Every structure is written in structure tokens, then in C-alpha cells.
C-alpha positions in Angstrom: 0.0 0.0 0.0 1.2 3.5 -0.8 0.1 6.8 0.9 -1.8 7.7 -2.2 -3.8 4.4 -2.2 -4.5 4.9 1.5 -5.8 8.4 0.8 -7.9 7.2 -2.1 -9.7 4.7 0.2 -10.6 7.6 2.5 -11.8 10.0 -0.1 -13.5 7.8 -2.7 -17.1 6.7 -1.9 -17.3 2.9 -1.4 -19.8 0.8 -3.3 -22.6 1.3 -0.8 -22.0 5.1 -0.8 -21.7 5.2 -4.6 -25.0 3.3 -4.9 -26.7 5.8 -2.6 -25.3 8.8 -4.4 -26.2 7.5 -7.9 -29.7 6.5 -6.7 -30.3 10.0 -5.4 -29.1 11.5 -8.6 -31.4 9.2 -10.7 -34.3 10.0 -8.5 -33.7 13.7 -9.0 -33.4 13.1 -12.7 -36.7 11.2 -12.9 -38.6 13.8 -11.0 -37.2 16.6 -13.2 -37.9 14.7 -16.4 -41.4 14.0 -15.2 -42.0 17.7 -14.5 -40.7 18.6 -18.0 -43.1 16.2 -19.7 -46.1 17.1 -17.5 -45.6 20.8 -18.2 -44.7 20.4 -21.9 -41.2 22.0 -21.4 -38.9 21.1 -24.3 -35.6 20.4 -22.4 -33.4 17.5 -21.4 -31.5 16.7 -18.2 -27.8 16.1 -17.9 -25.5 15.7 -14.9 -22.2 17.6 -15.2 -19.7 18.4 -12.5 -18.0 15.6 -10.6 -21.1 13.4 -10.6 -21.3 13.6 -14.4 -17.6 12.9 -14.8 -17.3 10.1 -12.2 -14.7 12.1 -10.3 -16.7 12.8 -7.2 -15.4 12.5 -3.6 -17.4 11.6 -0.6 -20.4 14.0 0.2 -20.5 15.4 -3.4 -22.7 18.2 -4.7 -24.9 17.5 -7.7 -24.7 19.7 -10.7 -27.8 19.1 -12.9 -28.1 21.0 -16.2 -31.5 21.7 -17.8 -30.6 21.9 -21.5 -32.9 23.9 -23.8 -32.9 23.8 -27.6 -30.6 26.4 -29.2 -33.5 28.3 -30.7 -34.9 29.0 -27.2 -34.6 32.7 -26.2 -32.3 33.6 -23.3 -35.3 35.0 -21.5 -37.3 31.8 -21.8 -34.3 29.6 -21.0 -33.8 31.5 -17.7 -37.5 31.7 -16.9 -38.2 28.0 -17.5 -35.0 26.9 -15.8 -35.9 28.8 -12.6 -39.4 27.4 -12.8 -38.2 23.8 -13.0 -35.5 24.3 -10.3 -38.0 25.8 -7.9 -40.6 23.2 -8.5 -38.2 20.3 -7.8 -35.9 21.8 -5.2 -37.9 24.6 -3.6 -34.5 26.2 -3.2 -33.1 29.7 -3.6 -31.9 31.6 -6.7 -28.2 31.9 -7.2 -26.4 33.8 -9.9 -23.6 33.3 -12.3 -23.8 34.4 -15.9 -27.4 33.3 -15.7 -29.6 32.7 -12.6 -29.9 29.1 -11.4 -31.5 27.3 -8.4 -29.5 25.9 -5.5 -31.2 23.6 -3.0 -31.0 20.3 -1.1 -32.2 16.9 -2.3 -31.9 13.8 -0.1 -29.4 15.6 2.0 -27.2 16.5 -1.0 -26.4 20.0 -2.1 -27.8 20.6 -5.7 -27.3 23.3 -8.3 -29.9 23.1 -11.1 -28.5 25.1 -14.0 -30.3 26.1 -17.2 -28.3 26.2 -20.4 -28.5 25.7 -24.1 -28.0 22.3 -25.8 -25.6 23.5 -28.4 -24.1 21.2 -31.1 -20.5 22.0 -30.2 -18.5 24.1 -27.7 -17.7 26.6 -30.5 -21.4 27.5 -30.7 -22.0 28.3 -27.0 -24.4 31.1 -26.2 -23.3 31.3 -22.6 -20.3 30.0 -20.7 -22.3 27.3 -18.9 -23.2 25.8 -22.3 -19.6 24.5 -22.4 -19.8 22.5 -19.1 -21.6 19.4 -20.5 -18.8 19.1 -23.1 -16.3 19.1 -20.2 -18.1 16.1 -18.6 -18.2 14.2 -21.9 -14.5 14.9 -22.5 -13.4 13.6 -19.2 -15.5 10.4 -19.5 -14.3 9.8 -23.0 -10.6 10.3 -22.4 -10.1 8.8 -19.0 -10.2 5.3 -17.5 -11.7 4.5 -14.1 -8.1 4.4 -12.8 -7.3 7.8 -14.2 -10.5 9.2 -12.6 -9.2 8.0 -9.2 -6.0 9.9 -9.9 -8.1 13.0 -10.5 -9.8 12.4 -7.2 -6.3 12.5 -5.5 -5.5 15.7 -7.3 -8.8 17.4 -6.2 -8.3 16.3 -2.6 -4.7 17.5 -2.7 -5.8 20.9 -4.0 -8.4 21.2 -1.3 -5.9 20.3 1.4 -3.3 22.9 0.3 -6.0 25.6 -0.1 -5.8 26.0 -3.9 -9.1 24.4 -5.0 -11.8 26.6 -6.5 -11.9 29.2 -9.3 -14.1 31.6 -7.3 -12.7 35.1 -6.6 -12.1 34.3 -2.9 -9.8 31.4 -3.8 -8.4 32.5 -7.2 -7.4 28.9 -7.8 -8.0 25.7 -9.7 -11.5 24.5 -10.7 -12.4 20.9 -10.5 -12.2 20.6 -14.3 -8.7 22.2 -14.3 -7.6 19.7 -11.7 -8.9 16.9 -13.9 -7.3 17.9 -17.1 -3.9 18.7 -15.4 -4.0 15.1 -14.1 -5.0 13.8 -17.5 -2.3 15.8 -19.3 0.5 14.4 -17.2 -0.9 10.8 -16.9 -1.6 10.7 -13.2 -1.3 12.4 -9.9 2.3 11.8 -9.0 3.4 12.5 -12.6 1.6 15.8 -12.5 3.2 16.8 -9.2 6.6 16.0 -10.7 5.9 18.3 -13.6 4.3 21.0 -11.5 7.4 21.1 -9.3 9.2 22.4 -12.4 6.6 25.0 -13.4 7.1 28.7 -13.3 4.8 31.6 -13.9 3.5 31.7 -17.5 3.4 27.9 -17.9 1.4 27.0 -21.0 -0.4 23.6 -21.5 -2.1 22.5 -24.6 -3.6 19.2 -25.8 -3.0 20.5 -29.3 -6.1 22.5 -30.1 -5.3 25.8 -28.3 -5.0 29.1 -30.1 -4.5 32.7 -29.2 -2.7 34.5 -26.5 -3.9 35.6 -23.0 -2.4 38.6 -21.3 -2.0 39.1 -17.5 -2.6 35.5 -16.5 -0.4 33.3 -14.2 -0.8 30.2 -16.4 -2.6 29.0 -19.6 -4.3 25.7 -20.2 -6.2 25.7 -23.4 -9.6 24.1 -23.0 -9.5 20.8 -24.9 -13.2 21.3 -25.9 -12.8 24.9 -26.9 -9.2 26.0 -27.8 -10.2 29.7 -27.6 -10.6 29.5 -23.8 -8.1 29.5 -21.0 -9.3 27.1 -18.3 -6.7 28.6 -15.9 -7.8 32.2 -16.3 -8.9 32.4 -12.6 -5.5 31.2 -11.2 -3.6 33.9 -9.4 0.2 33.9 -9.3 0.1 33.4 -5.5 -2.1 30.4 -5.8 0.1 29.0 -8.6 3.1 29.5 -6.5 1.5 27.7 -3.5 0.7 24.7 -5.8 4.3 24.6 -7.1 5.6 24.8 -3.5 3.3 22.1 -2.3 4.2 19.8 -5.2 7.9 20.1 -4.3 7.4 19.5 -0.6 5.1 16.5 -1.2 7.6 14.8 -3.5 10.3 15.5 -0.9 8.3 14.1 2.0 4.8 12.7 1.3 2.4 13.3 4.2 -1.4 13.0 4.7 -1.4 16.6 6.0 -1.3 17.7 2.3 -4.7 16.1 1.9 -6.0 16.5 5.5 -4.3 19.5 7.0 -4.3 19.9 10.8 -6.5 22.6 12.3 -4.3 25.4 13.5 -4.8 26.5 17.1 -5.0 30.4 17.2 -2.4 32.3 19.3 -3.5 33.7 22.6 -3.3 37.4 23.1 0.1 37.2 24.9 1.6 35.3 22.0 0.2 37.8 19.5 1.8 40.6 21.4 5.1 38.8 21.8 5.3 38.1 18.0 4.5 41.8 17.3 7.1 42.8 19.8 9.8 40.6 18.2 9.0 42.1 14.8 8.7 45.7 16.1 5.6 46.1 14.0 2.1 47.4 14.6 -1.4 46.6 13.4 -4.3 48.5 11.9 -7.6 47.2 10.7 -10.2 48.6 8.4 -13.7 47.3 8.5 -16.6 48.0 6.0 -20.2 47.1 6.3 -20.7 43.9 4.2 -22.3 44.9 0.9 -25.4 43.0 -0.2 -23.9 41.8 -3.5 -23.2 38.3 -4.9 -20.3 36.5 -3.4 -18.2 36.6 -6.6 -18.7 40.3 -6.9 -18.0 40.8 -3.2 -14.7 39.0 -3.3 -13.5 40.7 -6.4 -14.2 44.0 -4.7 -12.4 42.8 -1.5 -9.2 42.1 -3.4 -9.4 45.5 -5.2 -10.0 47.3 -1.9 -7.1 45.5 -0.1 -4.7 46.4 -3.0 -5.9 50.0 -3.0 -5.3 50.5 0.8 -1.9 48.8 0.5 -0.9 51.1 -2.3 -1.8 54.2 -0.2 0.1 52.9 2.9 3.2 52.3 0.7 2.8 55.7 -0.9 2.8 57.6 2.4 5.7 55.6 3.9 4.0 53.3 6.4 5.7 50.2 4.9 3.0 47.5 5.2 4.6 44.1 5.8 1.6 41.9 5.2 -2.2 42.1 4.9 -5.1 39.7 5.2 -8.9 40.0 5.2 -11.9 38.1 6.4 -15.7 38.3 5.8 -18.3 38.0 8.5 -22.1 38.2 8.2 -21.9 41.9 9.0 -18.5 43.1 8.0 -15.5 42.9 5.7 -12.4 43.3 7.7 -8.9 44.1 6.5 -5.8 43.8 8.8 -2.5 45.4 7.9 0.8 44.8 9.7 2.9 48.0 9.4 6.6 48.5 9.9 5.4 51.6 11.7 2.1 53.2 12.4 3.4 56.7 13.3 6.0 58.4 11.1 8.4 61.2 11.7 7.3 64.8 11.2 9.4 65.2 7.9 10.7 63.2 5.0 12.9 63.6 2.0 10.9 64.8 -1.1 12.6 64.0 -4.4 12.8 66.7 -7.1 14.1 66.9 -10.7 17.7 66.5 -11.9 19.5 69.9 -12.1 19.8 70.0 -16.0 16.0 69.9 -16.8 14.0 73.1 -17.5 11.8 72.8 -14.4 14.7 72.5 -12.0 14.7 76.3 -11.3 11.0 76.2 -10.6 11.6 73.5 -8.0 14.1 75.7 -6.3 11.8 78.7 -6.3 8.9 76.7 -4.8 11.1 75.5 -1.9 13.1 78.7 -1.4 11.5 79.6 1.9 11.0 76.0 3.1 11.0 76.1 6.9 12.7 72.7 7.1 15.8 73.8 5.1 16.9 74.6 1.5 17.0 72.1 -1.3 20.1 70.0 -1.7 21.6 67.6 -4.3 21.9 63.9 -3.6 22.6 61.2 -6.1 22.2 63.6 -9.0 18.7 65.0 -8.0 17.4 68.0 -6.1 15.8 67.0 -2.9 14.2 68.8 0.0 13.1 68.1 3.5 9.3 68.6 3.8 6.5 68.0 6.2 4.6 64.7 5.8 0.9 65.0 4.9 0.2 62.2 7.3 2.0 60.8 10.2 -0.7 58.4 11.4 -1.9 55.5 9.2 -5.4 55.6 10.5 -5.8 59.3 9.9 -4.4 58.9 6.4 -7.1 56.3 5.6 -9.8 58.5 7.0 -8.7 61.6 5.1 -8.0 59.7 1.9 -11.2 57.6 2.1 -12.9 58.9 -1.0 -9.6 58.7 -3.0 -8.6 55.1 -2.0 -10.1 53.4 -5.0 -12.0 50.8 -3.1 -14.6 48.5 -4.6 -17.6 50.4 -5.6 -19.9 48.7 -3.1 -17.5 49.2 -0.2 -19.2 52.3 1.3 -16.5 54.4 3.0 -19.1 56.0 5.2 -19.5 52.6 6.9 -15.8 52.3 7.4 -14.4 51.7 10.9 -10.7 52.0 11.6 -9.1 50.3 14.6 -5.7 51.0 15.9 -3.1 48.6 17.1 -4.7 47.8 20.5 -8.2 47.8 19.2 -7.2 45.4 16.4 -5.7 42.9 18.9 -8.8 43.0 21.0 -11.4 43.0 18.2 -10.1 41.0 15.2 -10.5 37.2 15.3 -7.3 35.6 16.6 -7.2 33.0 13.9 -6.7 35.8 11.3 -4.0 37.5 13.4 -2.3 34.1 13.8 -2.2 33.6 10.1 -0.9 37.1 9.6 1.9 36.6 12.1 2.7 32.9 11.4 2.0 32.4 7.6 2.8 28.6 7.5 1.1 26.6 4.9 -1.6 24.0 5.8 0.7 21.1 5.4 3.2 22.6 7.8 0.8 23.0 10.8 
């Protein structure tokens, strides 16, 4: 027995569990098809996702697609898809490119997604139309043994925290995990290749075309060569995957699949860590916007980057930052090299031989902090800082920060070092001060 075979026994449903899962899926399918017939709705039902590809782990979700003829209007496709989903699941409306229904059936989470039954992936009318082709591709091009390898890859990705293409994860979708495994011929073979990856890695089954800018990696979709399956992958997530692959090959461990739960530091340890580093904390909280999760997390990353940029610009030297989302708030925590700066700083001016050099000297002729001077070939001058306190800077610059459009600055609460230690969840502060990976805990 190998570690991988042991892990597979833990993550793959046994025969009894598979029978129960498939029975529930078939029952759901029968009910849905009966509703379609009874209500004279021209559509067919298809399972996609891990159920449709036979790559599911224990406790899987069900992705059921209600496929309408191509000639159906978008409006009717959405309306009828929602009608069917609500009738069968009595769930709630969720949103992607099109609305769909999420609910529970026989204890299993279900997404019932309307789409168009197009003849080929090149003729898709919406992005979800491509998904049934993904399921067909995996089934056609993989053996049961290879699909077990895909299960290992998915669980590995979940364990190291890189699974999911959603904006809060910025990682690897289930389909991307599957085709990476398929491309390299198995889980371990894939990890050996990944250990040699670098930013900009490009994978292609032979049908890909076109270039994609500002992406960490490219994997041309084998069912639609115009699409990059890896477009959601951020360079940080890619780097984590590469690092995990290297470490696993060096020393395989079940913690890569089942990471230990980290115990948060107590307050004394948090203060001790900050004392050793000589740093300080500041946190910024916004009232949680009532927007879709994908939109929310996109705006969270934008907001964090915007605040970091301002902190750098004004000299507060942020060391690290993290964020968390509660039912009521979005909270950003920043560790700063310093939270209070000196009264003055060196302001850089032009080189002496340009036309505006004399203007610079005139502007600063009566500077109370001293006359301009030349250093490293440029005019410079000591001037008063616009902000000495990071919290005050954020307050004063609130409307200029460039935060996400639904992050309302009037709801913003700023907490200083002491308040942050007392208020912010210690699990987040622990991760900030001790950024070990899940397999290292």
C-alpha cells in the first residue's frame, strides 16, 4: 500500500456510498424529467460536475443541467430553468452568468443550472453551455483508474488551499484539476511536472490558439481551444501549488490532503510576536455589501490592494495584509513597519539639468525645514509629511482610495493597534503573524 492508495480509500465513496449517491441522482433526474413532460417543457437533463464525470469525492454536490434547444430565447431559458428548479428543489436563486437554483435533495447540495443544448462548444451562447462538453470529454478520455488519480488531485488541491476558481480562492477549478492530471498521466506524474513549473506555464492538448495577457498560467480548453481554463488562477495560488508539489515529493504526508486545524495564538503570543517584529497593526472594516459573493470577493481584493498602495505611498511600509468576511463586515488587517511616522521626510525633485529645476528651487526657497540640496544627482528637500498616522491617512483619503464600488466608505471603521488585537479574530491574526502553509501545521 502507498500513501496515495490509502488516501484514495478515505476520499472515494465505497460501493454502498456510490450506490446511494447515484440512486439519489437518478431519483432527482426522474422527478425533473417527469416535470418537464407534464408541463410540456422542451428540455433534457444532464449531470455535469463531478457526478457527471465520475470524479466525485465523498459527500459530493450534484450539478444538474437543464438543457434547452438552441433556438430558445435567453429569457425563456432563464424563466423556465428557474421554474423547474424551484418546482423540484424549492431552493433559492443563485447567480452566475445566468440565474440558477440551489437547494438540497436527499441531503445533498444541488445546483440546477439552465443552459443551451448547443451542437458544439464553438457554438456556445453562454459560458455554462460549455460545461456538458467538459463532462463528456473527461468520461471519453479517462479510464476509471485515471479518474481515481483525478480524485487524488482534487483532494490535494483542497488540502493545500488552492481548490476553486471563485474570486475568494483564485485557484484551480475541478475541471482544471482533472485535465492537469490527465495531461501528465496521473497524480504523481503531475506533481513532478508542477514542481518544475514557473509563472506563465502553458499547457495545450493541441487545439489551443491565441494569447492571453495578464494571466499566471494558460491551459487551453480541450473542448474549446479559444478558452483558457486557468484564467482564474492567481500567481500566488500557482506559487502555492508549485511549492506544495515540491514539498510533497520530498516528503509525502497525509497533511497535504487532510491539514491539521491550527490553534490560534492567545493574546500574549500575538503581542510577543509583534514585539519581536517591532511592527504594529491597523484594521479597516466596512459594512458587508449586499452583493453576490463573486462580486463581493472581487471588490475585496481590489480594496485591499488600494489600501496597501496608499500605505506604501505615504511611507507606512505595510509588511503583510489579510482579510476576512463575517455576516456583517468585511475586515482588512494590515501589519505595518510603523504606524506613526516622523514629522518630515525627503521629497525627491528633478535632476538639475532639466528646465523645471529652477521652478523647483523657487517653490522651496522659503522651506522652513531647510533649503533644497543635491543627492545622487537629483534635487531633494526636507518637507512635512501630509500624514504621520496611518489611520488618519485612511480617513482623510477615504474617497480617493479606489476601493470596490460597493464598499461604502461612510460605513468604514478603523481600529488602531490595541483595538485590532482586541477585536479581530485571533485566527486571522495568527495567520498574519505565522504564515505557515496548511501542510506545515
